C-alpha positions in Angstrom: -93.8 -4.2 37.5 -91.7 -3.6 40.6 -91.2 -5.4 43.9 -88.4 -6.3 46.3 -86.1 -8.9 44.7 -85.6 -10.9 47.9 -89.4 -11.1 48.2 -89.8 -12.6 44.7 -87.3 -15.3 45.4 -88.5 -16.0 48.9 -92.1 -16.1 47.7 -91.2 -18.6 45.0 -89.7 -21.1 47.5 -92.6 -20.5 50.0 -95.1 -21.2 47.3 -93.4 -24.4 46.2 -93.1 -25.5 49.9 -96.7 -24.8 50.5 -97.7 -26.9 47.5 -95.3 -29.7 48.7 -93.3 -29.8 45.5 -89.9 -28.9 44.1 -89.2 -25.5 42.7 -88.3 -25.6 39.0 -85.3 -23.5 37.9 -84.6 -23.6 34.2 -81.3 -22.1 32.9 -81.1 -20.1 29.7 -78.1 -18.4 28.1 -78.7 -14.7 27.4 -78.5 -14.1 23.6 -78.8 -17.8 22.7 -79.6 -19.1 20.1 -80.2 -15.6 18.7 -79.9 -12.2 20.2 -83.6 -11.6 20.4 -84.7 -15.0 21.7 -84.1 -14.7 25.5 -87.1 -12.6 26.5 -89.6 -14.9 24.8 -87.8 -18.1 26.1 -87.9 -16.8 29.7 -91.6 -16.0 29.4 -92.2 -19.4 27.8 -90.4 -21.1 30.8 -92.6 -19.2 33.2 -95.7 -20.4 31.2 -94.4 -24.0 31.5 -94.3 -23.7 35.3 -90.8 -22.3 36.1 -90.6 -20.9 39.7 -87.3 -19.0 39.0 -85.3 -18.5 35.9 -81.5 -18.6 35.8 -80.0 -16.5 33.0 -76.4 -17.2 32.1 -74.3 -14.2 31.2 -71.9 -15.3 28.4 -68.2 -15.4 29.1 -65.3 -16.6 26.9 -63.9 -18.8 29.6 -66.8 -20.3 31.6 -64.8 -22.7 33.8 -67.8 -24.2 35.6 -69.7 -25.1 32.4 -69.6 -28.2 30.2 -69.5 -28.3 26.4 -73.2 -27.6 25.8 -73.4 -24.4 27.8 -69.9 -23.4 26.7 -71.0 -23.6 23.1 -74.2 -21.7 23.9 -72.1 -19.0 25.6 -69.7 -18.7 22.6 -72.7 -18.4 20.2 -74.2 -15.7 22.3 -70.9 -13.8 22.3 -70.7 -14.1 18.6 -74.3 -12.7 18.4 -73.1 -9.6 20.3 -74.5 -10.4 23.7 -73.1 -8.2 26.5 -73.9 -7.7 30.2 -75.5 -4.4 29.3 -77.7 -6.1 26.8 -78.6 -8.8 29.3 -79.7 -6.1 31.7 -81.9 -4.7 28.9 -83.5 -8.1 28.5 -84.2 -8.2 32.2 -85.9 -4.8 32.0 -88.1 -6.0 29.2 -89.0 -9.2 31.0 -89.9 -7.3 34.1 -92.4 -5.2 32.2 -94.4 -8.4 31.5 -93.6 -10.8 34.3 -92.8 -11.1 38.0 -90.9 -14.4 37.7 -87.7 -14.2 39.8 -84.6 -13.7 37.6 -81.2 -14.9 38.8 -78.1 -14.0 36.7 -75.2 -16.5 36.6 -72.0 -14.7 35.7 -68.3 -15.0 36.1 -66.3 -12.6 38.2 -63.9 -11.0 35.7 -66.6 -9.6 33.4 -68.4 -8.2 36.5 -65.2 -6.4 37.5 -64.8 -5.0 34.0 -68.4 -3.7 34.1 -67.9 -2.3 37.6 -69.4 -4.0 40.6 -71.2 -1.0 42.0 -72.6 -0.1 38.6 -73.6 -3.7 37.8 -75.5 -4.2 41.0 -77.2 -0.9 40.8 -78.3 -1.6 37.2 -79.5 -5.1 38.3 -81.7 -3.5 40.9 -83.1 -1.0 38.4 -83.7 -3.7 35.8 -85.5 -6.0 38.2 -82.9 -8.7 38.5 -83.5 -10.6 41.7 -80.3 -12.5 42.4 -76.8 -13.5 41.2 -74.6 -16.6 41.2 -70.9 -16.2 40.6 -69.5 -19.7 40.3 -65.8 -18.8 40.3 -65.9 -16.4 43.3 -64.6 -18.0 46.5 -66.4 -16.9 49.7 -63.1 -15.6 51.1 -62.8 -13.1 48.2 -66.4 -12.1 48.0 -66.5 -9.1 50.3 -66.9 -6.5 47.6 -69.6 -8.5 45.8 -71.5 -9.1 49.0 -71.3 -5.4 50.0 -72.6 -4.3 46.6 -75.3 -6.9 46.5 -76.5 -6.0 50.0 -76.5 -2.3 49.2 -78.8 -2.9 46.2 -81.0 -5.6 47.6 -79.7 -8.4 45.2 -79.8 -11.9 46.5 -76.5 -13.8 46.3 -76.3 -17.6 46.0 -73.1 -19.6 46.8 -72.3 -23.0 45.5 -71.8 -26.2 47.6 -69.9 -29.1 46.1 -69.7 -32.8 47.2 -66.2 -32.1 48.4 -67.2 -29.0 50.5 -66.3 -29.5 54.2 -69.2 -29.5 56.7 -68.0 -26.3 58.5 -67.8 -24.5 55.1 -71.3 -25.7 54.1 -72.7 -23.9 57.1 -70.8 -20.7 56.2 -72.0 -20.8 52.6 -75.5 -21.2 53.8 -75.2 -18.3 56.2 -73.8 -15.9 53.5 -76.3 -17.0 50.8 -79.2 -14.6 50.8 -82.2 -16.8 50.1 -81.0 -20.2 48.9 -77.9 -22.3 48.3 -77.0 -24.2 45.1 -75.7 -27.7 45.5 -73.8 -29.0 42.5 -74.5 -32.7 42.1 -71.0 -33.7 41.0 -67.4 -32.5 41.3 -67.0 -31.2 37.8 -68.7 -29.0 35.2 -72.3 -28.6 34.1 -73.8 -31.1 31.7 -76.8 -33.4 31.3 -76.2 -36.9 32.7 -78.1 -40.1 32.0 -77.6 -41.3 35.6 -77.0 -39.3 38.8 -74.2 -40.2 41.1 -75.2 -43.1 43.5 -73.8 -41.1 46.4 -76.0 -38.0 45.7 -78.7 -38.8 48.2 -76.2 -39.1 51.1 -74.5 -35.9 50.1 -77.8 -34.0 49.9 -79.0 -35.4 53.2 -75.7 -34.3 54.8 -76.2 -30.8 53.4 -79.8 -30.7 54.6 -78.6 -31.3 58.2 -76.2 -28.4 58.0 -78.2 -25.6 56.3 -81.1 -23.5 57.3 -82.1 -22.0 54.0 -83.6 -23.9 51.0 -81.2 -25.4 48.5 -81.5 -26.4 44.9 -79.6 -29.0 42.9 -78.0 -28.6 39.5 -75.2 -29.9 37.2 -76.6 -33.0 35.7 -80.4 -33.0 36.1 -81.8 -33.8 32.7 -85.0 -35.8 33.0 -88.2 -35.3 35.1 -87.8 -38.7 36.8 -84.4 -37.6 38.3 -86.2 -35.1 40.5 -87.4 -37.9 42.6 -83.8 -38.7 43.6 -83.1 -35.2 45.0 -86.4 -33.8 46.3 -86.6 -34.0 49.2 -84.3 -32.9 50.8 -83.5 -30.3 48.0 -86.1 -27.6 47.6 -85.7 -27.4 43.9 -83.8 -28.4 40.7 -81.9 -26.5 38.1 -82.2 -27.7 34.5 -79.5 -26.3 32.2 -77.7 -28.3 29.7 -80.6 -30.5 28.7 -82.8 -27.5 28.2 -80.1 -25.7 26.1 -79.7 -28.8 24.0 -83.4 -29.0 23.4 -83.4 -25.3 22.3 -80.5 -26.0 20.0 -82.4 -28.8 18.3 -85.5 -26.8 17.8 -86.4 -24.8 14.7 -86.5 -21.0 15.4 -90.4 -20.8 15.3 -90.7 -23.7 17.7 -88.2 -22.6 20.4 -90.6 -21.0 22.8 -93.0 -23.9 22.7 -90.1 -26.3 23.2 -89.0 -24.5 26.3 -92.6 -24.3 27.6 -93.2 -28.0 27.1 -89.8 -29.0 28.5 -90.4 -27.1 31.7 -94.0 -28.3 31.9 -92.7 -31.9 31.7 -90.8 -31.4 34.9 -93.7 -29.6 36.6 -96.2 -32.3 35.6 -93.9 -35.0 36.9 -93.7 -33.2 40.2 -97.5 -32.9 40.4 -97.8 -36.6 39.9 -95.3 -37.5 42.7 -96.8 -35.0 45.2 -100.4 -35.7 44.5 
């Protein structure tokens, strides 16, 4: 299966908007819990109702990640996961699915791999987009050029502390959507969202033109009601990784499918 990466991402948000619901974006770490798990877990997430799937590229120093995803990244590295193998996984997924795939990876490993080579291989593998959480916009020229040349969508992060003029810039340079982090800090499931989150998201909504998703802390389906609208979607990472960790190997795919379906069903109830 082949198609324009930007069209897959854009179509996912258009479909969710047409259905008057949030886009669901589960996060999975490539090579976790076992090296051969990722393809099946991504397909299970799609079966559960995922609109896009974010795939984390393991790194030994994941500064933006909390303990759950850090541990998953370390396990994946011990399993032998590499960027090259993650690209192979994307190729295999693309043979069976058109679900948009967005890699999340840190800048140093991309440099070591080679930016031109990485983006070229992303295009060939059917990867749709990339998030580089430790890459400031001011230092992103090479990445943006390589992404543009290969038709790979780039997404920049907006934080609660991001000034208003910078929010507009990050929206402009993000290809299809922005990513709002719900807190100033690292990833991690949270029992309660920050009370100031609605005001922050409404402020962002008044400054951007593209859709934006919210992540870093979304752990339960009922929390979606706190952020959508104005957000166009939610990213669920640490809570899903923890559920995968707790599952027996034969049950992992069904756990992912049911976890994502729980969010999708909640959204159906609130938009019906």
